[in-house]
C-alpha positions as CSV (number, residue, x, y, z in Angstrom):
1,M,-142.3,-86.2,23.5
2,L,-139.5,-85.0,21.3
3,R,-140.7,-83.2,18.3
4,I,-138.7,-85.4,15.9
5,C,-140.7,-88.5,17.0
6,P,-143.8,-88.0,14.8
7,F,-141.5,-87.2,11.9
8,I,-139.6,-90.4,12.4
9,V,-142.9,-92.4,12.4
10,E,-144.1,-90.6,9.3
11,T,-140.8,-91.5,7.6
12,L,-141.1,-95.1,8.7
13,R,-144.4,-95.4,6.8
14,E,-142.5,-94.7,3.6
15,V,-139.6,-97.0,4.7
16,G,-142.2,-99.8,5.3
17,G,-143.4,-99.6,1.7
18,L,-139.8,-99.7,0.5
19,A,-139.1,-102.7,2.8
20,R,-142.0,-104.6,1.2
21,E,-140.5,-103.9,-2.3
22,I,-137.0,-104.9,-1.2
23,A,-138.3,-108.1,0.3
24,K,-139.3,-109.3,-3.2
25,Y,-135.5,-109.4,-3.9
26,D,-133.8,-109.7,-0.6
27,A,-135.7,-110.7,2.5
28,D,-132.7,-110.4,4.8
29,L,-132.1,-106.8,3.8
30,A,-135.8,-106.0,4.2
31,R,-135.8,-107.5,7.7
32,Q,-132.6,-105.5,8.6
33,L,-134.2,-102.3,7.3
34,R,-137.4,-102.9,9.4
35,R,-135.4,-103.7,12.5
36,A,-133.2,-100.6,12.2
37,G,-136.2,-98.4,11.5
38,A,-138.1,-99.7,14.5
39,S,-134.9,-99.1,16.6
40,V,-134.8,-95.4,15.5
41,A,-138.3,-94.8,16.7
42,L,-138.1,-96.9,19.9
43,D,-134.7,-95.6,21.1
44,T,-135.7,-92.0,20.4
45,A,-138.9,-92.5,22.4
46,E,-137.0,-94.2,25.2
47,A,-134.5,-91.2,25.3
48,D,-137.4,-88.9,26.1
49,G,-137.6,-88.6,29.8
50,A,-134.5,-90.7,30.6
51,S,-131.7,-89.4,32.8
52,A,-129.1,-87.2,31.0
53,G,-126.6,-90.0,30.5
54,N,-129.1,-92.6,29.4
55,E,-130.9,-90.1,27.2
56,R,-127.6,-89.4,25.3
57,M,-126.9,-93.1,24.9
58,R,-130.4,-93.9,23.6
59,L,-130.1,-90.9,21.1
60,K,-126.7,-92.2,19.9
61,T,-128.2,-95.7,19.4
62,A,-131.1,-94.1,17.5
63,L,-128.6,-92.2,15.4
64,G,-126.7,-95.4,14.5
65,S,-129.9,-97.1,13.6
66,A,-131.0,-94.1,11.4
67,R,-127.7,-94.3,9.6
68,E,-128.3,-98.1,9.1
69,V,-131.7,-97.4,7.6
70,R,-130.0,-94.9,5.2
71,A,-127.4,-97.5,4.3
72,C,-130.0,-100.2,3.7
73,V,-131.8,-97.8,1.3
74,D,-128.5,-97.1,-0.4
75,V,-127.7,-100.8,-0.8
76,A,-131.1,-101.6,-2.2
77,D,-130.7,-98.8,-4.7
78,A,-127.2,-99.9,-5.6
79,F,-128.4,-103.5,-6.2
80,A,-131.3,-102.0,-8.3
81,Y,-134.0,-103.6,-6.0
82,V,-135.7,-100.1,-5.7
83,G,-134.9,-96.6,-6.7
84,A,-133.9,-94.3,-3.9
85,D,-136.4,-91.5,-3.6
86,A,-134.7,-88.2,-3.1
87,A,-137.4,-87.0,-0.7
88,L,-137.0,-90.1,1.5
89,I,-133.3,-89.7,1.5
90,D,-133.7,-86.0,2.6
91,R,-136.0,-87.1,5.4
92,L,-133.6,-89.8,6.6
93,D,-130.7,-87.2,6.5
94,R,-132.8,-84.8,8.5
95,I,-133.5,-87.5,11.1
96,C,-129.8,-88.2,11.3
97,A,-128.8,-84.6,11.6
98,T,-131.4,-84.0,14.3
99,L,-130.4,-87.0,16.3
100,Y,-126.8,-86.0,16.0
101,R,-127.5,-82.6,17.4
102,L,-129.6,-84.0,20.2
103,S,-127.0,-86.5,21.2
104,R,-124.3,-83.8,21.7
């Protein structure tokens, strides 16, 4: 298992709470946030043990989803649905940076 996988799941616990808060204002944005978050974890796990070409593709997909999660949080903050927690933003940025390095 890639070492980033447990970190992703821990971060998604925080994202899940945020999604519940966002859903009070915007159910579609909350659904998109949950789908993108699940995709980060699932595609990263799928990359582990895949052939080199498929591993890279899964990691790039996971990176795109991680960036989408970050964007959902930014949009929710911009619309004042929730306040963006700096620690959560740092965790999401760390996930993006790690997935970027792994996909190269």
